[in-house]
C-alpha positions in Angstrom: 75.6 89.2 75.2 76.6 89.2 78.8 77.8 85.8 80.5 77.4 84.4 84.0 81.2 84.7 84.1 80.9 88.5 83.5 78.4 88.6 86.5 80.6 86.7 88.7 83.6 89.0 88.0 81.6 92.0 88.4 79.9 91.1 91.5 83.0 89.5 93.2 85.1 92.5 92.7 83.0 94.8 94.9 84.2 95.3 98.3 82.9 93.0 100.9 81.1 91.0 98.3 80.9 87.1 98.9 79.4 84.4 96.6 76.7 82.2 98.2 78.4 78.8 97.5 75.2 76.9 98.7 73.4 77.7 95.4 73.9 76.2 92.3 73.7 79.6 90.2 75.9 82.6 91.4 74.2 84.7 94.2 76.1 87.5 95.7 75.8 89.1 99.1 77.5 92.1 100.9 77.2 92.0 104.9 74.7 89.1 104.6 72.3 90.9 102.1 71.8 89.8 98.6 72.5 92.2 95.9 72.7 90.2 92.7 71.6 86.6 91.8 71.3 84.7 88.6 68.3 82.6 88.1 67.6 79.5 86.2 65.8 81.3 83.5 68.8 83.6 82.9 67.5 86.7 84.8 69.8 88.8 87.0 67.9 89.7 90.2 68.9 93.1 91.7 68.0 95.2 94.7 66.9 98.2 92.5 63.6 99.6 91.6 62.3 99.5 87.9 62.8 103.3 87.6 66.4 103.1 88.4 66.9 100.5 85.8 65.0 102.2 83.2 67.3 105.4 83.9 70.3 103.1 83.5 69.4 101.0 80.6 67.2 101.2 77.6 65.6 98.4 75.8 65.6 95.8 78.4 62.6 93.8 79.7 62.2 94.5 83.6 60.5 92.0 85.6 59.4 92.7 89.2 61.3 90.3 91.4 59.6 88.4 94.1 60.8 86.1 96.9 59.5 82.4 97.1 57.0 83.7 99.6 55.7 86.3 97.2 57.2 89.4 98.8 58.7 92.1 96.5 62.6 91.8 96.0 63.8 94.3 93.6 63.8 93.5 89.9 65.1 91.2 87.3 66.8 91.7 83.8 67.6 89.2 81.3 71.4 88.7 81.3 71.4 88.3 77.5 69.7 91.8 77.1 72.3 93.9 78.6 75.9 94.4 77.8 78.9 94.2 80.1 79.0 98.2 80.9 75.2 97.9 81.8 75.6 94.9 83.8 78.5 96.5 85.8 76.5 99.7 86.3 73.4 97.7 87.5 75.2 95.4 89.8 77.3 98.3 91.3 74.1 100.2 91.9 72.3 97.1 93.5 75.5 96.7 95.8 75.2 100.2 96.8 71.5 99.8 97.8 72.4 97.0 100.3 76.0 97.7 101.3 76.8 99.0 104.8 77.1 102.7 104.8 80.8 102.8 105.3 81.5 100.5 102.4 79.1 102.5 100.3 80.7 105.8 101.2 84.1 104.4 100.3 82.9 103.2 97.1 81.5 106.6 96.1 84.5 108.3 97.0 86.4 105.7 94.7 84.2 106.7 91.9 86.0 110.2 92.0 89.0 108.3 91.0 91.3 110.3 93.3 93.8 107.8 95.0 95.7 108.9 98.4 99.1 110.2 97.6 102.5 109.5 99.0 105.6 107.3 98.6 103.4 104.1 98.6 100.6 105.9 96.7 99.2 104.5 93.5 101.2 105.8 90.4 99.9 109.0 89.1 100.3 107.6 85.4 97.4 105.3 85.8 94.4 105.9 83.9 91.1 107.0 85.8 89.2 103.8 85.0 92.3 101.7 86.5 92.4 104.0 89.3 88.7 103.7 90.1 88.7 99.9 89.8 91.5 99.7 92.3 90.1 102.1 94.7 86.7 100.2 94.5 88.3 97.0 95.2 90.0 98.6 98.4 93.5 98.9 96.9 94.8 102.2 97.9 98.4 101.8 97.8 101.3 99.8 96.2 101.7 97.5 99.3 98.0 96.3 98.5 98.9 96.1 94.9 102.0 93.8 95.8 99.5 91.4 97.6 97.6 90.8 94.2 98.7 88.8 91.3 98.6 90.0 87.8 95.7 87.8 87.1 93.7 89.2 90.0 94.5 92.8 88.9 93.5 92.1 85.4 90.0 90.6 86.6 89.1 94.2 87.8 87.0 96.0 85.2 89.1 98.9 84.1 92.5 97.5 84.8 94.2 96.3 81.8 97.7 95.3 80.6 99.0 99.0 80.5 97.9 99.7 84.1 99.5 96.4 85.2 102.7 97.4 83.6 102.7 100.7 85.3 101.9 99.1 88.6 104.6 96.6 88.2 107.3 99.4 87.1 106.1 101.3 90.4 106.7 98.4 92.5 109.9 97.5 90.9 111.2 101.0 91.4 110.8 100.2 95.3 112.3 96.9 95.1 109.2 94.8 95.1 107.0 93.1 92.4 103.7 91.2 91.9 103.6 87.8 93.4 103.5 84.8 90.6 
């Protein structure tokens, strides 16, 4: 079962994502446009169409979401019916649907997992999932890695203890380390 905390981690890790603190349940925006929101009855509202959800996830109940005024607003799925990987995929697709084109293009590029090279580039020994996660979070070099704590890096889906160890070793080779 996927949790509210998983939704928060997934949505918050996306570039430009902001949590709307005025709501009692998690709601996330990018450039002022909502892309994911948890409702009181445990549904995750997403800016997707039902066909996109059906192609991404099987065996979930899909509800057409509407605004308080009755206007169509994407779809909703029960948080309890999707696993973590499915939630990550759906939230990312919803984010892509509303993100500014520059952010969306950068994220699509990150999916390829090719990090910029150079003396400050990400280590080549990182696995593709970790590299994609870093790129998706806008972290493209060791200087940007050095600005994050170990805990912040581990919150990124795809970055685990092995990736953090490799990043720390690359930083230490250049006389730097992760902040405490």
